[in-house]
N, C-alpha and C positions, 0 to 999 in steps of 0.2 A: 504494498500499500504505500502510494508516495505519501510524502508531507508537505503542504500545504500552507504556506505563512502567505496572508493576503494581508497582512494590515498592518505598518510598526511605522514609526516614525526616527526622521534625523534631523542632527541642526539645520538643513533646512526650514523644518519649522520648531516644533521643541521638542526635538529628541536631544538626546547627552554624546550619540558617535554619528560621525558623518558618513552620506550615503555609502561609502566603501566599506569601513566600518562595519556599519550593519551589515551589508551583503556578507564580510566574514564571519561574523559572529551567525548569520542564519545558517549557512555551508557548515559551518562546525559545529551547530548544534539539529545537524541530520537532514535541513531544512530541504526539498527537493526542489518545488518551486516556491517561490518569492516577490512579493510585489513589496514597495516602496508607496506608502501613502501621504504625501505629508500636505497637512493641511492647507486649504489653499493655494496649493503652491508645486509648480510642476518641474521648479527647477532643479533638482536633485536629480532629474530622472536619466537622464545624462549616462553622468558619474553611477548611477545605480547601476544602470543595463552594463555601462565600461568594465564596472567591477563584477558584476554578476558571470559575465563572460570571459572571462581572465578565470573565474571560480569555475568553471563547467556548472555555473547556477542556473538555472532556467527561469528566465524575468520577467514578469508582469511589469508594465508600466500603470502606475496607479495615482490615485490623489484622494483626498477627503475633504467634500466640501460644506462650510458649514452653514446651517438654511435657518430661518426661524419660521414655528408653524407651530399653531396653538399657543403661545407668548412661550415658546420654551427651543434651546437651542438644539440642533437635533445635527448627526453626521449622519450626509452621504457619501459613500463612498464609492468609485468612479474605477473602474477596473478591463483591462485591457483596450485600455484609449490611447488616438494617436493625440502627445504630449503639444505637438506641434500646430492644434484648431483652433484658429482664431478666434473663432467664436467664445470657444474653454478658454483661451488666455486672458481676453479682455473680461469676460467672465469674474473670470480667480481675481484678474486688478482689482476691479470692481469692489469684490467682497473684502478685499485688504483694505481699500480705502476705510478711512478712522478710527486703528486701532492703535496709532500713536494718540491722538486725541482722549479714546476712551484710558489708554496706559497713564497718562497726566492725571485722569480722574479718578483713577485708581489709587496711584502714590497722595495726592490728595486726600484723598478716605485714609490710606492708613496713616499716613501724620497724625491726622486731628486722635489717633488712638495708640500713640506713640510709636510711630515705625518708620524711624525719620528717610529720607533718601531712596522713597523706593523703588522710583523709578531709573535713577542712575545705580542704584543697587541690581532692577532685574535687568539692566541690558546690558552687563559684565555674563550673563548667562544666556543672552541671544543670539544666536548664528548669521538669524540673518533677521535686521531690524524692521523691516515691515508685517513682518508675524510677532511682535513680542503681544504675550497670552499671559494670562494668569497662572502658566507654569510658571514660567521667570521668576513670577513675582514670589512664588513658592519656594522657589530654591534659596531667593536669597536670603527670608524669611528664615528656612532651614536653615541659612548658612549665621545667620544672630544669634540662633541657638535659643530661638522664641519658639519653635516647633519642631518636634523629631522626624516627621514624614511630608509627603506631600500632602495624604490623604485630614492630615490633621490641620494643616496649613487651610485647605478648605471649605474645611468646616468649620473651622473657627471666624474663619477674615474673610473669601472667597467667594461663596455661595450664593443666592439669594434671600437679601434681609442682614446679611452680616457687613460692615465695615470692607469696605475694599472691592465690594462685587459693584459691578459697573454694565450695565447691558448692553449688548450692542443689536443693531439692526444686521443680521445676514442677507442671504440670498434668499426667495422662495422653493418651495421644491418643485414649481414647475420649471424654474431659469435652472437648477443643479440636474432634476434628470434629463434638461434639454439640452444645457451643456455637454453631459457625458454625453448621453448616445447623437448627437451632433460629433462630437469627436469618434464615433465608432466604437465605444464603450457599454460596460452593462454597468447596468444604476444599481445598488445595494444598499439597506438603510445598515448604518451601525450602532455595534450595543445596542437594541433595541429594550434590553433589560434596565438600559440606565435613563430612561426617561420616567419623568411622572406623571405621565398621563393615567388617566383609570383607562380600564381594556376597553370603554368605548370609544374614548377620543383614540387609543393605540388603535384602535380596526379603523374607524376615522382616515384617520391617516395614512394606513395599510392599504384603500381603497383608493385614495386616492391617488397615492405613488403609482399602483398597480395601471390606475387609469392613464396616468402619462406616459406610463412603458417602464417603470422599474420592473425589474425581476428576479431580487436575491434579497435576501436578509440574514445578515450574522444570528448563526447558530452555537458553537461554539468560539467562545472570545476570552481573550481576557480578564476584558469589565462584567463577564458573565458569574455567575455562583453555580457549582453541579447543578443544580436542579432545575436553574435556568437553560442550560443546554439542552436539557426534552421539553421543557416547556416551550422554547421558543424553535422546536424540528417541529412540536402540532401548529403552531401558528405559522409556520412555512409551508408543511403540508394541506392545512386548511384553507390558506391564501392560493393557494402553489409557485410558490413563490422558493426557489435555488434557496440551495444555503451556504455559508460562506462562513472560513474559517480564518483566524487568524488573531496574533496574541495581543494588537498594538501597545507593543512593545516599544518604548521610549527609551530604555537606558538600565543600565548594572546597577541591583539595587536600588531600582525605584521603582522599576512594574511588576504588575504581582506574578505575571507568567513569561517566562523567557522567551524567544522566538525559537519555535519548533517544538516547542513541549505542551503542548494541547491535546487532548483525545480526541481521536477521529472523530469528523462528522455522525450522529447516529445513522444507525444504516436507513433507515425513513424517508432520511432528507437528499431529493435528489441535488449533489453539489454543484455551484457558480460552474463548475471549470466539465462538468457533462463533456460538453461536447467542443472541448479548447483543442482534441485531437495529441495531447498529450499521454 
């Protein structure tokens, strides 16, 4: 059985390792087919593809697009994309705009609760200044010794209702799916178990996603619990969606699951890669 890891991040967005280093770690961990899916950015794909080729690692071009649906930020992964597609490139550029302004407001709020110089501190952890994010602020707060890990920072400072949380209006679900499909790719809902939707809301989102041409959903992911593997296998089957698998790896010692170390998809799920000819 081939080991697919179709969701992870590099320093191009909010990961700790460069694209080539992520490729090397994937190969060392037994991954056979790998996709780098940086947030709202495709500029790491060329380096990732070259590194994968040198390692004899099969590579799939990917991206993770931030959208707003039902007042919540949701992530849609695009797999098998053409990263040079102009509509996709322009759409991602528009999605990234506004991050710096948002980051300054986050820093202002954090200063009010005794965390100084958070913008400059977060920038120390940023590989791509256009993609400064809550994760970079979390790493700075850990460096200060205020919290011990990223999850603790988020729960105390960076989620809705806490100081440091500033919402951002991302792309729409329609835009994200159109960009991915226009670039020849397959749209996949990332880590659905993370969103704070009721079952009715979740089902409404998936209905809309399918009507727009979305085809997949992450079932086995580092962001899900073991129980959620089975839950979203049932959801995938109910909606006729193909299942995907990915660690959502961000860096050593920071991610819950390392590259390639997830269990396989449940046998009831049709894999997103079923017709890739691999």
